[in-house]
C-alpha positions in Angstrom: 181.9 168.3 304.0 182.6 171.6 302.2 183.6 169.6 299.2 180.2 167.9 299.1 178.3 171.2 299.2 180.6 172.6 296.5 179.9 169.6 294.2 176.2 169.9 294.9 176.2 173.6 293.9 178.1 172.9 290.7 175.5 170.2 289.8 172.6 172.6 290.4 174.2 175.3 288.3 174.7 172.8 285.4 171.0 171.8 285.5 169.8 175.4 285.5 171.9 176.3 282.5 170.9 173.2 280.5 168.3 173.3 277.7 164.8 172.4 279.0 163.2 169.3 277.3 159.4 168.9 277.3 157.8 165.5 276.5 154.2 165.7 275.2 152.4 162.5 276.1 148.8 163.8 275.4 146.5 162.2 272.8 145.3 165.5 271.4 145.7 166.1 267.6 147.6 169.0 266.2 145.5 172.1 265.8 147.0 172.9 262.4 148.5 170.5 259.9 149.4 170.6 256.2 149.4 166.8 255.9 146.6 165.5 258.1 143.1 164.9 256.7 139.7 165.6 258.3 138.2 162.3 259.4 134.5 161.5 259.9 133.7 160.0 263.3 131.1 157.8 265.0 128.1 160.0 265.7 124.5 159.8 266.8 121.5 162.2 266.8 117.9 162.9 266.0 116.3 162.0 262.6 113.1 163.1 260.8 111.6 162.1 257.5 108.8 164.1 256.0 106.9 161.1 254.9 103.9 161.5 252.5 102.3 158.2 251.3 100.1 158.7 248.2 97.4 156.2 247.3 98.7 155.9 243.8 101.8 154.2 245.2 99.8 151.8 247.5 98.9 148.2 246.7 96.6 146.3 249.1 94.4 143.3 249.6 91.9 143.8 252.3 89.3 141.0 252.6 86.7 140.2 255.3 84.4 137.1 255.0 85.7 136.7 251.4 84.5 140.2 250.4 86.9 142.8 248.9 87.4 146.2 250.5 88.7 149.6 249.6 91.1 151.4 251.9 92.6 154.9 252.4 96.0 155.3 254.0 97.3 158.4 255.8 100.4 158.9 257.9 102.5 161.2 260.1 106.1 162.0 259.6 108.7 159.3 260.5 111.0 160.4 263.3 113.6 158.8 265.6 117.3 158.6 266.0 120.2 157.7 263.7 123.8 156.6 264.1 126.8 156.8 261.6 129.9 154.7 261.7 132.3 155.7 258.9 135.1 153.3 257.9 136.8 156.3 256.1 135.6 159.5 254.4 134.2 157.5 251.5 132.3 154.4 252.9 130.5 153.8 256.2 127.4 152.2 257.7 124.4 153.8 259.2 121.4 152.8 261.4 118.0 154.4 262.1 115.5 153.6 264.8 112.3 155.4 264.2 108.5 155.6 264.8 105.9 155.7 262.0 102.1 156.0 262.2 99.6 154.7 259.7 95.9 155.4 259.7 94.0 153.0 257.5 90.3 153.7 256.7 88.5 150.6 255.2 85.0 149.9 253.8 83.3 147.1 251.8 83.2 147.9 248.1 79.4 147.3 248.2 78.3 148.8 251.5 74.5 148.3 250.9 75.0 144.6 250.2 77.5 144.2 253.0 75.1 145.6 255.6 72.3 143.5 254.3 74.4 140.4 254.7 75.4 141.5 258.2 71.8 142.1 259.3 70.9 138.6 258.0 73.7 137.2 260.2 72.3 139.1 263.2 69.0 137.3 262.8 70.6 133.9 262.0 72.9 134.0 265.1 70.3 135.7 267.3 72.7 138.6 267.9 75.3 136.3 269.6 78.8 135.5 268.2 77.9 137.1 264.8 80.9 136.4 262.5 80.7 139.9 260.8 80.1 143.0 262.9 79.3 146.5 261.7 82.8 147.6 262.6 84.1 144.9 260.2 82.3 146.5 257.3 83.5 150.0 257.7 86.0 151.5 260.1 89.5 152.8 260.8 92.7 151.2 261.9 95.4 153.1 263.9 98.7 151.4 263.3 101.8 152.3 265.2 105.1 151.0 263.7 108.5 150.6 265.3 111.1 150.7 262.5 114.8 149.7 262.2 117.0 150.5 259.3 120.5 149.6 258.6 122.6 150.1 255.5 125.7 151.4 253.7 126.4 155.0 252.7 129.1 156.0 250.2 130.2 159.3 248.8 132.9 161.8 248.0 133.9 164.9 250.0 133.4 168.0 247.9 135.5 170.0 250.3 137.5 168.9 253.4 139.8 170.9 255.7 141.7 169.5 258.7 142.7 172.9 260.0 139.1 174.2 260.1 137.7 170.7 261.0 135.2 171.0 258.3 133.9 168.8 255.5 131.1 168.9 252.9 130.2 165.6 251.4 127.8 164.3 248.7 126.7 160.8 249.4 124.3 158.0 248.5 122.9 155.1 250.6 121.0 151.9 250.4 119.6 149.9 253.3 117.1 147.3 254.6 114.1 147.9 256.8 112.4 145.8 259.4 109.9 146.6 262.1 106.8 145.6 264.1 103.3 146.9 263.7 100.9 147.5 266.7 97.2 148.0 266.1 95.9 150.5 268.6 92.2 149.7 268.3 90.6 146.2 268.9 91.6 144.7 265.6 90.9 141.0 264.7 94.1 141.0 262.6 97.3 139.7 264.0 100.0 142.4 264.4 102.6 141.5 261.7 106.2 142.3 261.1 107.0 144.9 258.4 109.8 144.6 255.8 111.2 146.8 253.1 114.2 148.7 251.7 115.3 152.2 251.1 117.8 154.1 249.0 118.6 157.8 248.2 121.1 160.6 248.3 122.0 163.5 250.5 124.5 166.2 251.5 126.4 166.0 254.8 128.1 169.0 256.4 130.4 168.4 259.3 132.0 171.1 261.5 134.0 170.0 264.5 131.8 167.6 266.5 128.5 168.5 264.8 127.1 167.1 261.5 124.0 168.2 259.6 122.7 166.0 256.8 119.7 166.1 254.5 118.5 164.7 251.3 115.8 162.6 249.6 115.0 158.9 250.0 112.7 156.3 248.3 111.2 153.7 250.6 109.3 150.5 250.1 107.4 148.8 252.9 105.3 145.7 253.1 103.3 143.6 255.6 100.7 140.8 255.4 98.4 139.6 258.1 95.3 137.5 258.8 92.6 137.3 261.4 93.8 135.8 264.6 90.6 133.6 264.7 89.4 133.1 261.1 85.6 133.4 260.6 85.7 131.5 257.2 87.0 128.1 256.2 90.0 129.7 254.6 92.3 132.2 256.3 92.7 134.1 253.0 89.1 135.2 253.3 90.2 137.5 256.2 93.5 139.0 255.2 95.2 142.4 255.1 98.2 143.0 252.8 99.7 146.4 252.6 102.5 147.2 250.0 103.5 150.8 249.4 106.2 153.0 248.1 107.1 156.5 249.3 109.1 158.3 246.6 111.4 161.4 246.9 110.8 161.8 250.7 112.9 164.6 252.2 114.7 163.9 255.4 117.1 165.7 257.8 119.3 164.5 260.7 121.7 166.2 263.1 124.4 164.3 264.9 127.2 164.8 267.4 130.5 162.9 267.5 130.9 160.5 270.4 134.7 160.5 270.2 
């Protein structure tokens, strides 16, 4: 029995004097490295574009009962959320979900004649089911738009540091736009889909999990719609086409890495 305890004591002494071995099974990256490179990561966050639509860049066709109209377009900023999925530090894809508001004031190009025609209709139809109402001659549309953008961005890091988890990158992008319009007031027009494209350039600064980006973009948007129930023999007599460009629009986004 004494031999057993003696052997046990010798084994314990040997273990105590042996070199200690630690095995690191964590997934954490090294805090400092001379060979690793900073990597962009999947990130999401808020987005805002300081949109300003100018009538010089707007084309339209607004027609009621075959009569041509003039319009005036105003808008709010475009805001929503964005996501970035980089393949590497040079190429990635991005997506934006955003809200845009358009106010469209419209009026017949010859108001005096248009109101005379409308008054004649009031008499002809005895005030019932008059094809053209006074609100059809002159008024205002409030149009809410839900937008989705997806595209590719590509660029070159101007400075990148793994040890400081910092990167400054100049990049460009190009993407497609789709969305849905919603007329707030009682419009006779169908609510159409909206289509377009966008391109531009910006500067992205990343520090640890946070990224701040900003730049300028050019955007083209288009929709075309008709009366839900035409009042003429041709649907083209009641149509609304809006085709506009917004050039050199500043934007900014702030994102946080998800992993």
